[in-house]
C-alpha positions in Angstrom: -184.9 61.9 80.0 -183.4 65.4 80.1 -179.9 63.9 79.9 -180.9 61.8 76.9 -182.5 64.8 75.3 -179.5 66.9 75.9 -177.2 64.2 74.5 -179.4 63.9 71.4 -179.3 67.7 70.8 -175.6 67.7 71.1 -175.1 64.9 68.5 -175.6 67.1 65.4 -173.2 69.6 66.8 -170.6 66.9 67.4 -171.1 65.5 63.9 -170.7 69.0 62.4 -167.5 69.6 64.4 -166.1 66.2 63.4 -166.8 66.8 59.7 -165.2 70.3 59.9 -162.1 68.8 61.6 -161.8 65.9 59.1 -162.0 68.4 56.2 -159.3 70.6 57.7 -157.0 67.6 58.4 -157.5 66.3 54.9 -156.7 69.7 53.4 -153.7 70.1 55.7 -152.3 66.8 54.3 -153.0 68.0 50.8 -151.2 71.3 51.5 -148.2 69.5 53.0 -147.7 67.1 50.1 -149.0 69.5 47.5 -146.6 72.2 48.6 -143.7 69.9 47.8 -145.3 69.0 44.5 -145.7 72.7 43.7 -141.9 73.1 44.2 -141.3 70.2 41.8 -143.4 71.6 38.9 -140.4 73.3 37.3 -138.5 70.0 37.4 -141.1 68.2 35.2 -141.3 71.0 32.6 -140.6 70.5 28.9 -139.8 73.7 27.0 -138.4 72.2 23.8 -140.8 73.3 21.0 -139.9 70.1 19.1 -141.6 68.0 21.7 -144.9 69.7 21.0 -145.1 69.2 17.2 -147.2 66.2 16.0 -145.6 63.2 14.3 -147.3 64.2 11.1 -145.4 67.5 10.8 -142.9 67.6 8.0 -140.1 69.0 10.2 -140.7 66.2 12.8 -140.4 63.5 10.2 -137.3 65.2 8.7 -135.6 65.7 12.1 -136.0 62.0 12.9 -134.1 61.1 9.7 -131.6 63.9 10.2 -130.6 62.3 13.5 -129.3 59.3 11.6 -126.6 61.4 9.9 -124.8 62.1 13.2 -124.1 60.0 16.2 -124.4 63.1 18.4 -127.1 65.8 18.3 -125.9 69.1 19.5 -127.5 72.2 21.1 -125.1 75.0 20.2 -124.1 77.8 22.5 -122.3 80.6 20.6 -119.8 82.8 22.3 -119.2 85.9 20.2 -116.4 88.2 21.2 -115.3 91.7 20.0 -113.0 94.4 21.3 -114.3 96.9 23.7 -113.5 99.7 21.3 -115.2 98.0 18.4 -112.0 97.9 16.4 -110.1 95.0 14.8 -108.9 92.1 17.1 -105.2 92.1 17.6 -103.0 89.0 17.9 -102.9 89.5 21.6 -106.8 89.6 21.6 -106.9 86.3 19.6 -104.4 84.7 22.0 -106.6 85.7 25.0 -109.6 84.3 23.2 -107.8 81.1 22.5 -106.9 80.7 26.1 -110.5 81.2 27.1 -111.6 78.5 24.5 -109.1 76.0 26.1 -110.4 76.7 29.6 -114.1 76.3 28.9 -114.2 72.5 28.9 -112.6 72.4 32.3 -115.0 74.8 34.0 -116.6 73.2 37.1 -120.3 72.6 37.4 -122.5 71.7 40.4 -122.1 68.1 41.6 -118.5 67.8 40.7 -119.0 67.7 36.9 -117.3 69.9 34.3 -118.5 71.5 31.1 -116.6 68.9 29.1 -118.9 66.2 30.5 -121.8 67.7 28.5 -120.0 68.7 25.2 -120.2 66.8 21.9 -116.5 67.6 21.5 -114.1 69.2 23.9 -112.2 71.0 21.1 -113.6 74.5 20.8 -112.3 76.3 17.7 -111.8 80.1 17.4 -113.5 81.4 14.2 -112.4 85.0 13.3 -114.9 87.1 11.4 -114.1 88.2 7.8 -114.0 91.8 9.0 -111.5 90.9 11.7 -113.5 92.7 14.4 -115.0 89.6 16.1 -114.4 86.0 16.9 -116.8 83.1 17.4 -116.4 80.2 19.7 -119.0 77.5 18.8 -119.7 75.4 21.9 -121.7 72.2 21.1 -123.7 70.9 24.0 -124.9 67.3 23.9 -128.7 67.8 23.1 -129.5 64.5 24.7 -128.2 65.7 28.1 -129.2 69.4 27.8 -132.4 68.9 29.7 -131.0 66.7 32.4 -131.1 68.1 36.0 -127.9 69.0 37.6 -126.9 69.9 41.2 -128.8 70.3 44.4 -131.1 72.9 43.0 -132.0 70.7 40.0 -130.8 73.2 37.5 -130.9 72.0 33.9 -127.6 71.3 32.1 -128.1 73.8 29.3 -128.8 76.6 31.9 -126.0 75.6 34.2 -123.4 75.4 31.4 -124.6 78.6 29.8 -124.5 80.5 33.1 -121.1 79.1 34.0 -119.6 80.1 30.7 -121.1 83.6 31.1 -119.6 83.9 34.5 -116.2 82.9 33.1 -116.5 85.4 30.3 -117.4 88.2 32.8 -114.4 87.3 34.9 -111.7 87.1 32.2 -112.5 89.1 29.1 -112.8 92.6 30.6 -109.2 92.4 31.8 -108.2 91.8 28.2 -110.3 94.8 27.0 -112.7 92.4 25.3 -116.5 92.0 25.5 -118.4 88.7 25.0 -121.9 87.4 24.7 -123.2 83.8 24.9 -126.0 83.4 22.4 -127.4 80.7 20.2 -130.1 78.1 20.9 -128.6 76.9 24.2 -128.4 80.4 25.6 -132.0 81.1 24.4 -133.2 78.1 26.4 -131.3 79.3 29.4 -132.7 82.8 29.2 -136.2 81.3 28.8 -135.8 79.2 31.8 -134.6 82.2 33.8 -137.7 84.1 32.7 -139.9 81.3 33.9 -138.0 81.1 37.2 -140.2 83.8 38.7 -143.3 81.6 38.4 -143.0 79.9 41.7 -142.1 83.0 43.7 -142.7 86.4 42.2 -145.8 85.5 40.1 -147.6 83.8 43.0 -146.6 86.4 45.5 -147.8 89.3 43.3 -151.1 87.5 42.4 -151.9 86.6 46.0 -151.0 90.1 47.3 -153.3 91.7 44.7 -156.1 89.3 45.6 -155.7 90.0 49.3 -155.9 93.7 48.8 -159.1 93.4 46.7 -160.7 91.0 49.2 -159.8 93.3 52.1 -161.6 96.1 50.3 -164.6 93.9 49.4 -165.1 92.3 52.8 -163.7 95.0 55.1 -162.8 92.2 57.4 -159.4 91.0 58.6 -160.4 87.3 58.7 -162.4 86.5 55.6 -159.7 87.5 53.0 -157.3 85.0 54.6 -159.9 82.2 54.5 -160.4 82.8 50.8 -156.6 83.1 50.1 -155.9 79.9 52.0 -158.6 78.2 49.8 -156.8 79.3 46.7 -153.4 78.3 47.9 -154.5 74.8 49.0 -156.4 74.3 45.7 -153.2 75.1 43.9 -151.4 72.5 46.0 -154.0 69.9 45.1 -153.6 70.6 41.4 -149.8 70.3 41.7 -150.2 67.0 43.6 -152.1 65.6 40.6 -150.1 67.2 37.8 -146.5 66.5 38.9 -146.7 62.6 38.6 -148.7 62.9 35.3 -146.1 65.3 33.8 -143.2 63.2 35.2 -144.6 60.1 33.5 -145.0 62.1 30.2 -148.8 61.7 30.3 -149.0 65.5 30.2 -146.6 68.0 28.7 -146.0 70.9 31.1 -144.1 73.9 30.0 -143.3 77.2 31.7 -146.2 79.1 30.2 -148.7 76.3 31.2 -147.4 76.4 34.7 -147.9 80.2 34.9 -151.4 80.0 33.5 -152.2 77.1 35.9 -151.2 79.2 38.9 -153.1 82.2 37.9 -156.2 80.3 36.8 -156.5 78.3 40.1 -156.1 81.4 42.2 -158.6 83.4 40.2 -161.2 80.6 39.8 -161.0 79.5 43.5 -161.4 83.1 44.6 -164.4 83.6 42.3 -166.2 80.5 43.5 -165.3 81.5 47.1 -166.8 84.9 46.6 -170.0 83.5 45.3 -170.3 81.1 48.3 -169.5 83.7 50.9 -172.0 86.2 49.5 -174.8 83.7 49.6 -173.7 82.5 53.0 -173.8 86.0 54.4 -177.3 86.4 52.9 -178.4 83.1 54.5 -177.0 84.1 57.9 -179.8 86.7 58.2 -182.3 83.9 57.7 -180.8 81.1 59.7 -179.9 81.2 63.4 -177.1 78.7 63.3 -174.1 79.3 60.9 -174.1 75.6 59.9 -177.7 75.9 58.7 -176.9 79.0 56.8 -173.9 77.3 55.2 -176.1 74.3 54.2 -178.6 76.7 52.5 -175.8 78.7 50.9 -173.9 75.5 49.7 -177.0 74.1 48.1 -177.9 77.4 46.4 -174.4 78.0 45.0 -173.7 74.4 44.1 -175.5 74.6 40.7 -174.0 77.9 39.4 -170.5 76.9 40.6 -170.8 73.4 39.1 -172.2 74.8 35.9 -169.6 77.5 35.7 -166.8 75.0 36.4 -168.2 72.5 34.0 -168.4 75.1 31.2 -164.8 76.1 31.8 -163.6 72.5 31.9 -165.4 71.5 28.8 -164.1 74.5 26.9 -160.6 73.9 28.1 -160.7 70.2 27.2 -161.5 71.2 23.6 -157.8 72.1 23.5 -157.2 68.3 23.3 -158.2 68.7 19.6 -155.0 70.7 19.0 -152.2 69.1 17.1 -149.7 70.9 19.3 -148.7 69.1 22.4 -148.4 72.3 24.4 -151.9 73.3 23.5 -153.4 69.8 24.0 -151.8 69.4 27.4 -152.8 72.8 28.6 -156.5 71.7 28.4 -156.3 68.9 31.0 -153.7 70.8 33.1 -156.0 73.8 33.4 -159.1 71.5 33.8 -157.4 69.8 36.8 -156.8 73.3 38.2 -160.5 74.2 37.9 -161.6 70.9 39.6 -159.2 71.6 42.4 -160.6 75.1 42.7 -164.2 73.8 43.0 -163.2 71.2 45.6 -161.4 73.9 47.6 -164.3 76.3 47.5 -167.0 73.7 48.3 -165.1 71.8 51.0 -162.2 73.7 52.5 -163.8 77.1 52.6 -167.0 76.0 54.4 -164.8 74.2 57.0 -162.8 77.4 57.5 -165.9 79.5 57.8 -167.5 77.1 60.3 -164.4 76.4 62.4 -165.7 78.5 65.3 -169.0 76.6 65.5 -171.9 78.6 66.7 -169.7 81.7 66.9 -168.7 81.5 63.3 -170.3 84.8 62.5 -167.1 86.3 64.0 -165.4 85.5 60.6 -167.2 88.5 59.3 -166.0 90.8 62.1 -166.5 93.7 62.5 -169.6 93.7 60.3 -171.3 90.5 61.4 -174.5 89.5 59.7 -177.4 89.3 62.3 -180.1 86.7 62.4 -183.4 88.6 61.7 -186.2 86.2 60.7 -188.8 89.0 61.0 -187.1 91.0 58.2 -188.6 91.0 54.8 -187.0 89.4 51.8 -186.0 92.8 50.5 -184.3 93.7 53.7 -182.6 90.4 54.1 -181.2 89.7 50.7 -182.4 92.0 47.9 -180.8 95.5 47.9 -183.2 98.3 47.2 -180.6 101.0 47.5 -177.0 101.2 46.5 -175.0 101.2 43.3 -176.3 97.9 41.8 -179.9 98.6 42.7 -179.6 101.9 40.8 -177.9 100.1 37.9 -180.7 97.5 37.8 -183.3 100.2 37.8 -181.6 102.0 35.0 -181.1 98.9 32.8 -184.7 97.7 33.3 -186.3 101.1 32.7 -184.4 101.7 29.4 -183.6 98.1 28.4 -183.6 98.4 24.6 -181.6 101.7 24.6 -179.1 100.2 27.0 -178.4 96.9 25.2 -178.5 98.4 21.6 -176.1 101.2 22.5 -173.8 98.8 24.3 -173.8 96.4 21.4 -172.9 99.2 19.0 -169.9 100.3 21.1 -168.7 96.7 21.4 -169.2 96.3 17.6 -167.1 99.4 16.8 -164.2 97.9 18.9 -164.8 94.5 17.3 -164.2 96.0 13.9 -160.5 96.5 14.8 -160.1 92.8 15.6 -159.1 92.1 12.0 -156.0 94.2 12.5 -154.7 91.9 15.3 -151.3 90.6 14.1 -150.9 86.9 15.0 -148.7 85.6 12.3 -145.9 84.7 14.8 -142.8 86.3 16.1 -139.1 85.6 16.0 -137.5 83.7 18.9 -135.7 86.9 20.0 -139.0 88.9 20.1 -140.4 86.7 22.9 -138.4 88.5 25.6 -139.7 91.8 26.9 -136.6 92.5 28.9 -133.0 92.7 27.7 -131.3 89.3 27.7 -127.9 88.3 26.7 -128.9 85.8 24.0 -130.7 88.5 22.1 -127.9 91.1 22.5 -125.4 88.4 21.4 -127.5 87.5 18.3 -127.4 91.2 17.2 -123.6 91.3 17.6 -123.3 87.9 15.8 -125.3 89.2 12.8 -123.0 92.2 12.5 -119.9 90.1 11.9 -121.0 86.6 10.7 -123.3 85.0 8.2 -126.0 84.0 10.7 -127.7 81.6 8.3 -124.7 79.2 8.7 -125.4 78.6 12.4 -128.6 76.6 12.0 -129.2 76.0 8.2 -132.3 74.5 6.7 -131.8 70.8 6.5 -133.2 68.8 3.6 -133.4 65.0 3.5 -133.6 63.8 -0.1 -133.3 60.6 -2.1 -129.7 59.9 -3.2 -130.3 60.3 -6.9 -131.9 63.7 -6.7 -128.9 65.5 -5.1 -128.0 67.8 -8.1 -131.7 68.8 -8.6 -132.1 69.5 -4.9 -129.0 71.8 -4.8 -130.1 73.7 -7.9 -133.7 74.1 -6.7 -132.6 75.3 -3.3 -130.1 77.8 -4.5 -132.7 79.3 -6.9 -134.7 80.5 -4.0 -134.4 84.1 -2.9 -133.0 84.3 0.6 -130.7 81.2 0.1 -127.0 81.9 -0.1 -125.7 78.4 -0.6 -126.6 74.7 -0.4 -124.2 71.8 0.1 -124.4 68.0 0.7 -123.2 66.7 4.0 -120.1 64.6 3.3 -118.4 61.6 5.0 -116.6 62.7 8.1 -117.5 66.4 7.8 -120.6 66.6 9.9 -121.6 69.7 7.8 -122.0 70.7 4.2 -118.6 71.2 2.5 -119.0 71.4 -1.2 -116.6 69.4 -3.3 -114.8 67.7 -0.4 -115.3 64.0 0.1 -118.1 61.6 -0.8 -121.7 62.4 0.1 -122.9 60.7 3.3 -125.7 58.2 2.3 -128.0 56.7 5.0 -130.7 54.3 3.8 -130.6 55.7 0.3 -130.9 59.3 1.5 -128.6 62.3 1.6 -128.6 65.4 3.8 -128.4 68.8 2.2 -127.8 71.9 4.3 -129.3 75.1 2.9 -127.7 78.3 4.3 -130.0 81.3 4.4 -129.5 85.1 4.6 -131.6 85.4 7.7 -131.0 83.6 10.9 -133.1 80.6 12.0 -134.5 82.6 14.9 -135.9 85.3 12.7 -139.5 85.5 11.4 -138.2 86.5 7.9 -136.6 83.1 7.4 -140.0 81.3 7.5 -140.9 82.7 4.1 -137.6 81.2 2.8 -138.4 77.8 4.3 -141.8 77.9 2.6 -140.3 78.8 -0.8 -137.6 76.1 -0.4 -140.4 73.5 0.3 -142.4 74.7 -2.8 -139.3 74.5 -5.0 -138.4 71.0 -3.8 -141.9 69.6 -4.3 -141.3 69.6 -8.0 -138.0 67.7 -7.6 -139.3 64.7 -5.6 -142.3 64.1 -3.4 -140.2 62.2 -0.8 -138.0 65.2 0.1 -138.5 66.4 3.6 -137.4 69.9 4.9 -136.4 70.2 8.6 -134.3 72.2 10.9 -135.0 74.8 13.5 -136.7 77.3 11.1 -138.8 74.6 9.5 -139.9 73.4 13.0 -141.0 76.9 13.9 -142.9 77.3 10.7 -144.8 74.0 11.3 -145.6 75.1 14.8 -147.1 78.4 13.6 -149.1 76.7 10.8 -150.4 74.1 13.2 -151.5 76.8 15.7 -153.4 78.6 12.9 -155.2 75.3 12.0 -156.0 74.8 15.7 -157.7 78.2 15.8 -160.0 77.3 12.9 -160.8 73.9 14.4 -161.2 74.5 18.1 -163.2 77.7 18.2 -166.4 76.2 16.6 -166.2 73.2 18.8 -165.9 75.4 22.0 -168.9 77.4 20.9 -171.0 74.3 20.3 -170.2 72.5 23.5 -170.7 75.6 25.7 -174.0 76.3 24.0 -175.2 72.7 24.8 -174.0 73.1 28.4 -175.9 76.3 28.8 -179.1 74.8 27.4 -178.9 72.1 30.0 -178.3 74.5 32.8 -180.9 77.2 31.9 -183.5 74.9 30.4 -183.8 77.1 27.4 -182.6 77.5 23.9 -182.8 81.3 23.5 -181.0 82.3 26.7 -177.8 80.3 25.9 -177.7 81.7 22.4 -178.1 85.2 23.8 -175.2 84.6 26.3 -173.0 83.1 23.7 -173.6 85.8 21.2 -172.9 88.5 23.8 -169.6 86.8 24.9 -168.4 86.3 21.3 -169.1 90.0 20.7 -167.2 90.8 23.9 -164.2 88.6 22.7 -164.1 90.4 19.4 -164.2 93.8 21.0 -161.4 92.7 23.4 -159.3 91.6 20.4 -160.0 94.8 18.6 -158.9 96.9 21.7 -155.9 94.7 22.1 -154.9 95.2 18.5 -155.0 99.0 19.0 -152.9 98.8 22.2 -150.4 96.2 20.9 -149.9 97.8 17.5 -150.0 101.5 18.3 -149.4 102.0 22.0 -147.0 99.2 23.1 -145.5 98.7 19.6 -145.3 94.9 20.0 -143.7 93.0 17.1 -146.8 90.9 16.6 -148.2 87.9 18.4 -147.8 84.1 18.4 -150.6 82.3 16.6 -151.7 80.6 19.8 -152.5 84.0 21.5 -156.0 84.4 19.9 -156.8 80.7 20.6 -155.8 81.0 24.3 -157.6 84.3 24.5 -160.8 82.9 23.0 -160.9 79.7 25.2 -160.2 81.6 28.4 -162.5 84.6 27.7 -165.4 82.6 26.4 -165.1 79.9 29.0 -164.3 82.2 32.0 -166.2 85.3 30.8 -169.4 83.4 30.5 -169.1 82.5 34.2 -170.4 85.9 35.1 -173.4 85.6 32.8 -174.0 82.1 34.3 -173.9 83.5 37.9 -176.3 86.3 36.8 -178.7 84.1 34.8 -179.0 81.3 37.3 -180.1 83.9 39.9 -182.4 85.6 37.3 -184.0 82.2 36.5 -184.4 81.5 40.2 -186.1 84.9 40.7 -188.1 84.6 37.5 -189.8 81.4 38.6 -191.3 83.4 41.4 -191.6 87.0 40.1 -191.6 86.8 36.3 -188.7 87.4 33.9 -188.5 91.2 33.9 -188.7 91.6 37.7 -186.4 88.6 37.9 -183.8 90.5 35.8 -184.0 93.5 38.1 -183.7 91.5 41.3 -181.0 89.2 39.9 -178.8 92.0 38.7 -179.2 93.9 42.0 -178.4 90.9 44.1 -175.4 89.6 42.2 -173.9 92.9 41.1 -171.5 93.3 44.0 -170.2 89.7 44.2 -169.8 89.3 40.4 -168.0 92.6 40.1 -165.7 91.5 42.9 -165.1 88.2 41.2 -164.3 89.9 37.9 -161.9 92.3 39.5 -160.1 89.4 41.2 -159.8 87.4 38.0 -158.6 90.4 36.0 -156.1 91.3 38.7 -154.7 87.7 38.9 -154.2 87.4 35.1 -152.6 90.9 35.1 -149.9 89.4 37.4 -148.6 87.4 34.4 -146.9 90.7 33.4 -144.2 90.0 36.0 -142.9 87.2 33.7 -141.0 89.2 31.0 -142.3 87.2 28.0 -144.3 88.6 25.1 -146.8 85.7 25.0 -147.7 86.0 28.7 -147.9 89.8 28.6 -150.3 89.7 25.7 -152.4 86.9 27.2 -152.5 88.8 30.5 -153.8 92.0 28.8 -156.4 90.1 26.7 -157.9 88.1 29.5 -157.8 90.9 32.1 -159.4 93.5 29.7 -161.8 90.9 28.4 -162.9 89.9 31.9 -163.5 93.5 32.8 -165.6 94.0 29.7 -167.6 90.9 30.5 -168.0 92.1 34.1 -168.9 95.7 33.7 -170.4 95.8 30.2 -171.7 92.4 29.1 -173.1 91.1 32.4 -174.1 94.5 33.7 -175.7 96.1 30.6 -175.9 94.0 27.5 -177.2 90.7 28.8 -179.7 92.0 31.4 -181.0 94.7 28.9 -181.5 92.1 26.2 -183.1 89.5 28.5 -185.4 92.2 29.9 -186.4 93.2 26.4 -187.1 89.6 25.4 -189.1 88.9 28.6 -190.5 85.4 28.8 -189.3 84.6 25.3 -185.8 84.3 26.8 -186.8 80.9 28.2 -188.2 79.4 24.9 -189.3 76.7 24.4 -190.1 76.3 28.1 -191.3 79.9 28.6 -194.7 78.8 29.9 -193.1 77.7 33.2 -192.4 81.4 33.9 -195.1 83.7 35.4 -196.3 86.4 33.0 -194.3 89.7 33.3 
């Protein structure tokens, strides 16, 4: 009998050990395969803006027809050369430049290929500038092959060719007292890819190092931080394991900025959920003798707030599917996959790591192990009566109305500056925060050549309207000339040959004063479209500049469409979670005010302190989705605990207890998320730097102001009315 009883008592322990072992083995497999998938994310990226525009965009429709006018589509790399002393080029200089032009097609590339294998034409002309001080070598890459992978490191063709030409220029031109820059669209793509190259290594390294430092300070333990970090890393591997095949099959469009956001989001979210679980687990260890029992209680208590938080974020992110831009629409499911992976990691891998030592698992908290003390009161066991957050809770609840009104006024003052946030778009050259050769070369090119000829506005028009199209286009300010593409020319050459006609249409190239990469040219594109609307309704305006204009206008429409939907669906989610109508509206109003204040503060910093040239139209949209979806997490963590306590104590005592109990863990979570998003600054791109600032500052405002002062003060002031129309379920205050 004793033997049977002993065997029976050992069975639960064996089952627990087996479940922990199975969870660890499963996650080790995910880490192994997911680690390889993480390394392949850059190989399935698509960074061509044209791939993100909807079929309904005018430039998309125009570019499809423009392709019929040429058998080959090109991605130009422009090599601009001038003398070291800035003077006129001599015949000897031009001879050296000609020799370089002849050598470029034969330059070797990884895998045994040469540059000539990826050129539209191997003949590279030398075009002297009118002032005689520079020469231009237009190198036309085959656009169809530009995104192909090349070599053992899977480098893209456009990047490999650009870097090879740059290396050759650096080796040969200085000896001839010449200086050269490779610029143009192909070079811009190469520099963009180089900027994103830090995502897999530098970005992750910085983010994880920052999180590790914060966790070490929070836990004051050498073991717990690594358990949480491992949870974040393996969650990212799981996300990559799902995303790589979907992106490879073109189900999702993954670009460099989406990959960077995914990495930061998963690390931040997985760490936040882990912090919540560990805090409740530590609390339960004082009430349960065996760590497994404590974990069961903690898991059940945190499942609802974690699931509600994740669900709110996921629903908010999936609203991006309403976007007409493929980059925005795909970010929604990509980020949602990351959140699901974070939840799975926090609720399965982390408990297994924390219970790996069985009955001795309290050692994970060493040197400050929680002790089992069933005789202790609830206040002693879980509710702090002293310390910072107990004092904050006392202050807020004693002067609730003064606290929330004064806080709202301060946030309102900052929110007033949100109208000064400049999000009308930026030029292609402004996206780089560091010095890159494509931008420097563009400046040199503009000094010596008519930059509008490089990538002109392209107009597809019915054959019979050619003269009217030319006259209307040339009447627009900012247009220097317009010409019809002729047979065998491949470009507009007025008065030479017959116009090329494809399916009853002609192609007109409109040369502008400003370059296609500039922001100023967009006004010219708009005026050209307006002028041509009176000529014929079937005219379509395309080209690089028109494509960028359509992208910015689509992003502005997305902002107006998606924000109301996000607010509505999050409000419904909160009503289901909190069993109330008033409480969700309070939380949502507080977070919208927080977002507006963040945008106002960002406008002040961007416009006056950092002197940024503006922002892309997608920055406010991304900022809103992330701040409202992520920022409301902390209010959810607070209010679910407040509701739990209010059912026992009443609303006003529940606010005090809930704020005191959750203050430390929510603050830690906010600091972690703000720090991880701040890591995006290591990628030297304007969009990511602005998003990093907006989300990091917004999260800190949500953590220290909204969740700590505004929401608890307002809820305390409302009392039972917070839970209307089900307020009667709550005890009287």
